[in-house]
C-alpha positions as CSV (number, residue, x, y, z in Angstrom):
1,M,-6.1,51.8,34.0
2,S,-3.1,50.8,35.5
3,D,-0.9,47.6,35.0
4,T,-1.8,46.4,38.7
5,I,-4.9,45.8,37.2
6,H,-5.6,42.0,36.3
7,C,-8.5,40.1,34.8
8,S,-10.5,38.2,37.7
9,F,-10.6,35.0,35.2
10,C,-7.3,34.9,33.7
11,G,-5.0,37.0,35.3
12,K,-3.5,38.7,32.7
13,G,-2.6,42.1,33.4
14,R,-3.8,45.3,31.4
15,S,-0.8,45.4,29.5
16,Q,-1.5,42.3,28.1
17,V,-4.9,42.5,26.6
18,K,-6.8,44.8,24.1
19,H,-9.5,45.3,26.6
20,M,-10.2,45.5,30.5
21,I,-13.7,45.6,31.4
22,A,-14.7,46.5,35.4
23,G,-17.6,44.5,37.1
24,P,-19.1,45.3,40.1
25,E,-17.4,45.9,43.0
26,S,-17.4,42.8,46.3
27,R,-16.1,43.7,49.4
28,D,-14.3,46.6,48.5
29,R,-12.7,45.1,45.6
30,K,-13.3,45.7,41.9
31,S,-13.7,42.8,39.5
32,Y,-12.5,42.7,35.8
33,I,-12.6,40.5,32.7
34,C,-10.3,40.7,29.7
35,D,-11.8,40.6,26.1
36,D,-9.9,37.0,25.8
37,C,-12.3,35.8,28.5
38,I,-15.2,37.5,27.3
39,M,-14.4,35.7,23.7
40,F,-14.0,32.4,24.9
41,G,-17.3,32.4,27.5
42,F,-19.3,33.4,24.0
43,K,-18.0,30.3,22.2
44,I,-18.7,28.1,25.1
45,V,-22.1,29.4,25.6
46,Q,-22.4,29.3,21.5
47,Q,-21.3,25.7,21.4
48,E,-23.9,24.4,24.4
49,T,-26.9,26.7,22.8
50,V,-26.1,24.9,19.5
51,E,-25.5,21.1,20.9
52,N,-29.1,22.0,23.2
53,S,-31.0,22.7,20.2
54,K,-29.9,19.6,17.8
55,V,-32.4,17.3,17.1
56,K,-30.7,14.2,16.4
57,E,-30.2,13.1,12.8
58,K,-32.3,10.1,11.9
59,I,-31.0,8.6,8.5
60,P,-33.7,6.9,6.5
61,M,-32.9,3.1,6.0
62,T,-32.3,3.0,2.6
63,P,-29.0,1.9,0.3
64,K,-28.5,5.7,-0.9
65,S,-29.1,7.2,2.3
66,L,-26.7,5.2,4.2
67,K,-24.3,6.0,1.3
68,L,-25.0,10.1,1.6
69,H,-24.0,9.8,5.1
70,L,-20.9,7.6,4.8
71,D,-19.8,10.3,2.0
72,K,-19.8,12.7,5.3
73,Y,-17.1,11.0,6.7
74,V,-15.3,8.6,4.5
75,I,-13.4,10.0,1.5
76,G,-13.5,8.0,-1.7
77,Q,-14.3,4.0,-1.6
78,E,-17.2,4.6,-3.7
79,Y,-17.5,0.8,-4.6
80,A,-17.0,-0.2,-1.0
81,K,-19.4,2.3,0.2
82,K,-22.3,1.4,-2.1
83,V,-22.1,-2.6,-1.4
84,L,-21.7,-2.0,2.5
85,S,-25.3,0.0,2.2
86,V,-26.8,-2.5,0.3
87,A,-25.3,-5.0,2.8
88,V,-26.3,-3.2,5.8
89,Y,-29.9,-2.2,4.0
90,N,-31.0,-6.1,3.2
91,H,-29.8,-7.4,7.0
92,Y,-32.1,-4.9,8.6
93,K,-34.8,-5.7,6.3
94,R,-34.5,-8.9,7.0
95,I,-34.4,-8.7,10.5
96,K,-38.1,-7.3,10.2
97,N,-39.2,-9.8,7.6
98,P,-37.4,-13.2,8.4
99,S,-39.8,-14.9,6.3
100,V,-40.9,-13.8,2.7
101,A,-43.9,-15.7,1.1
102,G,-42.5,-18.7,2.9
103,V,-38.9,-18.0,1.7
104,E,-36.4,-17.7,4.7
105,I,-34.0,-15.2,3.9
106,Q,-30.5,-16.1,5.5
107,K,-27.8,-13.5,6.9
108,S,-25.4,-12.0,4.7
109,N,-22.0,-11.0,6.8
110,I,-19.7,-9.1,5.5
111,L,-15.8,-9.5,4.6
112,M,-13.9,-6.3,4.3
113,V,-10.6,-6.7,2.1
114,G,-7.9,-3.6,1.9
115,P,-4.9,-2.1,2.8
116,S,-4.4,-0.3,6.9
117,G,-5.7,2.9,6.9
118,V,-8.3,3.0,4.3
119,G,-10.9,3.3,6.3
120,K,-12.5,-0.2,7.0
121,T,-13.3,1.0,10.8
122,L,-14.1,4.0,9.6
123,L,-16.9,2.5,7.4
124,V,-18.4,0.3,9.9
125,S,-18.0,2.6,12.8
126,S,-20.0,5.5,10.5
127,I,-22.6,2.7,9.5
128,G,-23.3,2.1,13.7
129,K,-23.7,5.8,14.1
130,A,-26.0,6.6,11.6
131,L,-28.3,3.5,12.5
132,D,-27.8,4.1,16.3
133,L,-26.8,0.8,16.6
134,P,-25.0,-1.1,19.3
135,F,-21.1,-1.5,17.9
136,C,-18.0,-2.9,19.3
137,I,-14.2,-3.6,17.4
138,A,-12.5,-6.5,18.3
139,D,-9.0,-7.2,17.2
140,A,-8.8,-10.7,15.8
141,T,-5.0,-10.8,17.1
142,S,-6.1,-11.0,20.8
143,I,-8.7,-13.7,19.9
144,T,-7.5,-17.8,20.9
145,E,-10.2,-20.7,21.3
146,A,-12.2,-20.5,24.5
147,G,-10.1,-22.2,27.4
148,Y,-6.8,-20.4,26.5
149,V,-5.6,-17.1,27.1
150,G,-6.9,-14.2,25.5
151,D,-10.3,-12.6,24.5
152,D,-12.8,-15.7,23.1
153,A,-16.3,-15.2,21.8
154,E,-18.2,-14.7,25.1
155,S,-16.0,-11.8,25.5
156,I,-16.9,-10.0,22.0
157,I,-20.3,-10.4,23.0
158,E,-20.3,-8.9,26.5
159,R,-18.4,-5.7,24.9
160,L,-21.4,-5.5,22.6
161,I,-23.8,-5.9,25.3
162,Q,-21.6,-3.2,27.3
163,S,-21.7,-0.5,24.3
164,A,-26.1,-1.0,24.4
165,D,-26.1,-0.1,28.0
166,G,-27.0,-3.5,29.1
167,D,-29.7,-3.8,26.8
168,I,-29.8,-7.1,25.5
169,A,-32.6,-6.8,23.0
170,K,-30.9,-3.9,21.8
171,A,-27.5,-5.5,21.5
172,Q,-29.0,-8.4,19.8
173,Q,-29.3,-6.5,16.9
174,G,-26.2,-4.5,16.6
175,I,-23.0,-4.8,15.0
176,I,-19.6,-6.5,15.5
177,Y,-16.4,-5.8,13.5
178,I,-13.4,-8.2,14.1
179,D,-10.5,-6.7,12.3
180,E,-7.4,-8.0,11.2
181,I,-8.8,-12.0,10.5
182,D,-6.6,-12.1,8.0
183,K,-4.0,-12.8,11.2
184,K,-6.0,-15.9,11.6
185,V,-5.3,-18.0,8.4
186,K,-4.7,-22.0,9.2
187,K,-1.1,-22.7,9.3
188,T,-0.3,-25.0,6.8
189,N,3.6,-25.3,7.6
190,G,5.2,-25.6,10.8
191,S,2.9,-26.5,13.0
192,G,4.7,-29.7,14.1
193,G,1.4,-31.3,14.8
194,Q,0.3,-29.1,17.7
195,R,-3.2,-27.7,17.7
196,D,-3.7,-24.5,15.6
197,I,-5.6,-22.7,18.7
198,S,-4.4,-18.9,17.2
199,G,-5.2,-19.6,13.5
200,E,-7.9,-21.8,12.2
201,G,-9.2,-22.6,15.7
202,V,-10.2,-19.2,16.2
203,Q,-12.3,-19.6,12.8
204,Q,-13.6,-22.8,13.8
205,A,-14.6,-21.1,17.8
206,L,-16.7,-18.2,16.0
207,L,-18.3,-20.4,13.2
208,K,-21.6,-20.7,15.3
209,M,-21.7,-17.5,16.6
210,V,-21.3,-15.7,13.3
211,E,-24.0,-18.0,11.8
212,G,-26.5,-16.9,14.2
213,T,-26.7,-19.4,17.7
214,T,-27.7,-18.7,21.3
215,M,-25.1,-18.5,23.3
216,R,-24.5,-19.0,27.5
217,I,-22.4,-15.8,28.2
218,Q,-21.3,-16.4,31.8
219,G,-19.7,-12.9,32.5
220,K,-16.5,-12.1,33.0
221,K,-16.3,-8.3,33.2
222,F,-19.8,-6.6,32.7
223,L,-22.1,-9.1,33.0
224,Q,-23.0,-9.6,36.8
225,E,-25.0,-13.1,36.0
226,P,-24.8,-15.7,32.8
227,I,-27.7,-14.6,30.3
228,D,-28.7,-16.5,27.1
229,F,-27.9,-14.5,24.1
230,D,-29.3,-15.0,20.5
231,T,-26.8,-14.0,17.6
232,S,-28.8,-14.4,14.5
233,N,-29.4,-10.5,14.2
234,I,-26.1,-9.4,14.8
235,L,-24.4,-8.2,11.7
236,F,-21.0,-9.6,11.7
237,I,-18.1,-7.7,9.4
238,V,-14.4,-8.8,9.6
239,G,-11.8,-7.1,7.6
240,G,-8.1,-7.2,7.3
241,A,-5.0,-6.5,4.8
242,F,-5.0,-9.9,3.1
243,V,-1.7,-8.8,1.7
244,G,-0.9,-10.8,-1.5
245,L,-4.5,-11.5,-2.1
246,D,-4.8,-10.0,-5.2
247,Q,-1.8,-12.0,-6.4
248,V,-4.2,-15.0,-5.7
249,V,-6.9,-13.7,-7.6
250,K,-4.9,-12.9,-10.6
251,K,-3.6,-16.1,-10.8
252,N,-6.6,-18.0,-10.3
253,K,-8.4,-15.5,-12.9
254,K,-5.5,-16.8,-15.4
255,N,-5.9,-20.1,-14.8
256,S,-9.5,-20.3,-15.3
257,S,-11.4,-20.0,-18.7
258,S,-12.1,-17.0,-20.6
259,M,-15.5,-17.4,-21.1
260,G,-18.5,-16.7,-18.8
261,F,-20.3,-13.7,-17.2
262,T,-17.2,-12.5,-14.9
263,S,-14.5,-12.9,-17.5
264,T,-12.9,-9.7,-19.1
265,S,-10.5,-9.5,-21.8
266,S,-8.9,-6.3,-20.4
267,K,-5.2,-6.7,-18.7
268,V,-6.0,-4.9,-15.2
269,E,-3.4,-4.5,-12.8
270,D,-4.8,-2.1,-10.2
271,S,-5.4,-4.4,-7.2
272,A,-8.5,-2.3,-6.3
273,V,-10.2,-3.7,-9.4
274,I,-8.8,-7.2,-9.0
275,L,-9.8,-7.5,-5.4
276,E,-13.5,-6.6,-6.9
277,D,-13.1,-10.1,-8.7
278,A,-12.2,-11.8,-5.8
279,T,-14.0,-15.1,-5.4
280,P,-14.7,-17.2,-2.1
281,K,-12.1,-19.6,-3.8
282,D,-9.7,-17.3,-3.5
283,I,-10.1,-16.4,0.3
284,I,-9.8,-20.1,1.0
285,E,-7.1,-20.5,-0.9
286,Y,-5.4,-17.3,1.2
287,G,-6.0,-19.2,4.0
288,L,-9.8,-19.0,5.4
289,I,-11.4,-22.1,6.3
290,P,-14.4,-22.8,3.9
291,E,-16.7,-22.7,6.4
292,F,-15.8,-19.6,7.6
293,V,-15.8,-17.9,4.1
294,G,-19.1,-19.3,3.5
295,R,-20.4,-17.4,6.5
296,F,-19.4,-13.9,4.9
297,P,-21.2,-13.9,1.5
298,V,-20.6,-10.2,0.9
299,L,-17.1,-9.5,0.1
300,V,-15.8,-5.3,0.3
301,P,-12.9,-4.8,-1.4
302,L,-11.1,-1.1,-0.2
303,H,-8.1,0.1,-2.5
304,E,-5.3,2.3,-1.7
305,L,-5.6,5.9,-0.8
306,S,-3.9,8.3,-3.4
307,E,-2.7,12.1,-2.9
308,D,-5.9,13.8,-3.4
309,D,-7.6,10.9,-1.4
310,L,-5.5,11.9,1.4
311,V,-5.6,15.7,1.2
312,Q,-9.4,15.4,1.1
313,I,-9.5,13.5,4.4
314,L,-7.7,16.3,5.9
315,T,-9.9,18.9,5.1
316,T,-13.3,17.6,4.1
317,P,-15.2,15.3,6.4
318,K,-16.7,16.1,9.8
319,N,-14.1,15.8,12.6
320,S,-11.3,16.3,9.7
321,L,-7.7,16.6,10.9
322,V,-7.7,20.2,10.0
323,G,-10.9,20.8,11.5
324,Q,-10.0,19.6,14.4
325,F,-6.9,21.0,15.2
326,K,-8.3,24.8,13.8
327,A,-10.6,24.2,17.0
328,L,-7.8,23.4,19.4
329,F,-6.0,26.6,18.5
330,A,-9.0,28.8,18.5
331,L,-9.6,27.6,22.2
332,D,-6.8,29.8,22.9
333,T,-7.8,32.7,20.7
334,V,-5.5,32.1,18.0
335,E,-7.0,31.4,14.2
336,L,-4.5,28.3,12.7
337,E,-4.3,27.8,8.8
338,F,-2.7,25.4,6.5
339,S,-0.9,26.0,3.3
340,D,-2.3,23.6,0.6
341,E,1.2,22.7,-0.3
342,F,1.6,21.5,3.2
343,L,-1.1,19.4,3.0
344,L,0.0,17.9,0.0
345,N,3.8,17.0,1.7
346,V,1.9,15.4,4.7
347,A,-0.4,13.2,2.0
348,R,2.7,12.5,0.0
349,D,4.6,11.4,3.1
350,S,1.6,9.4,4.2
351,I,1.8,7.2,1.0
352,K,5.5,7.0,1.4
353,Q,5.5,5.4,4.7
354,K,2.6,3.4,3.7
355,T,0.6,4.5,6.9
356,G,-2.5,5.5,5.0
357,A,-5.1,7.8,6.6
358,R,-4.4,6.3,10.0
359,G,-1.0,8.3,9.8
360,L,-2.1,11.4,8.9
361,R,-2.5,12.8,12.7
362,S,1.1,12.0,13.6
363,F,2.7,14.5,11.3
364,F,0.3,17.4,12.2
365,E,1.2,16.4,16.1
366,K,5.0,16.3,15.3
367,T,4.6,19.4,12.9
368,L,2.5,21.4,15.9
369,L,3.8,20.1,19.4
370,S,6.4,23.1,20.0
371,V,3.8,25.8,18.8
372,Q,0.8,24.0,21.0
373,F,3.4,24.1,23.8
374,E,3.9,28.0,23.9
375,L,0.5,28.5,22.6
376,P,-1.2,30.2,25.8
377,Q,2.1,32.5,26.1
378,L,1.8,33.1,22.5
379,A,-1.6,34.2,22.4
380,S,-1.3,36.3,25.8
381,E,1.8,38.1,23.8
382,G,-0.3,39.4,21.5
383,V,-0.3,36.4,18.7
384,R,-4.1,36.4,16.8
385,S,-3.2,33.8,13.7
386,A,-0.5,31.4,12.8
387,L,-0.2,29.6,9.3
388,V,1.6,26.2,8.8
389,T,3.9,26.8,5.6
390,P,4.9,24.5,3.0
391,E,8.0,23.3,5.2
392,G,6.1,22.7,8.4
393,K,7.1,26.2,9.9
394,I,4.9,28.5,11.4
395,S,4.6,31.7,10.6
396,F,2.6,34.1,13.4
397,L,0.5,37.4,12.9
398,M,0.1,39.6,15.6
399,D,-2.3,42.0,16.7
400,E,-0.2,45.1,15.5
401,K,0.1,43.0,12.1
402,E,3.5,42.5,12.3
403,Q,4.5,39.4,10.6
404,K,6.7,37.1,12.8
405,D,8.6,34.1,11.4
406,N,9.4,31.3,13.7
407,S,10.1,27.4,13.2
408,V,8.6,26.3,16.5
């Protein structure tokens, strides 16, 4: 074949590919397809076949099965996963059995405490997916009291209904996660006597909704007409970094008696272990009002992630970052690999910058930006694999097995 022959799909010339297969003639014109397009098409068909043949995984509603599911997505945080699994199990057991032998079971909402980027949102969203429940996330920093500029309780409920595709009954058994609730602590100084519409006022506005009540939702964006919405069976989870809470816990433990079931004779410095001993009194002293804290009896502490945790997060869970970027490169028929030292360096840098797991992707994007910009051309030139070195440089392997180093 001459170099005038081109693939009818991608347009590559004969000299740019390994194989060029001729197809049937159409109006005196022959069609061709290259080996790259054949492999790409095969992967698409294979992926669609797998997706169509999948039977949706059903997670049995037991604490152990819920934790096993969380283990697939969240690295570490063993204590938090166990507490969350039990709390969610008890909540939905209560929905089916609101009263047992005349005893009314109260709702146990959840308060999650831990630094940014340790997996609070991922834990909650993974639980929602496992149980196929409507789930929405609200940012506490955008919430104000009703009647003021910003989100309010009604807008959060409306978003939950939207996530349930308008199914009101399904939404009434969903999960609402309000992040950064520690930013809504009451202001003790400098308020000048003004109404605290952003801090304590927001906590007051959320009380009835969190406890369980029938709300009149007017509908601002998604709903076309007002509806009555019961929040009694919604699982509310709030979370925040609560920077400095461990110091509050340490101070109160030091001042308390050494007697009792919760006493300890060892001196513990690890903040995660300290937070496991946090009490409602500690949270109230931090700045949440007693009425609000009382509606969140389950405390889930999360700890800072170690280097090993972050490396596992990069490689182990479903939808890991390493897996995602490998898949992106494979679509251009290039196999991507990462050196162990590079992954460890990314973990160390993330710890230095205190970004946790949330900051890992930015390191990958920065390292691979230039090569992704050139990737289609590199693939057409015969690059079939790429290795990210410990220094973050890219080493390519050509079709002819000729090693080519570049720092793109």
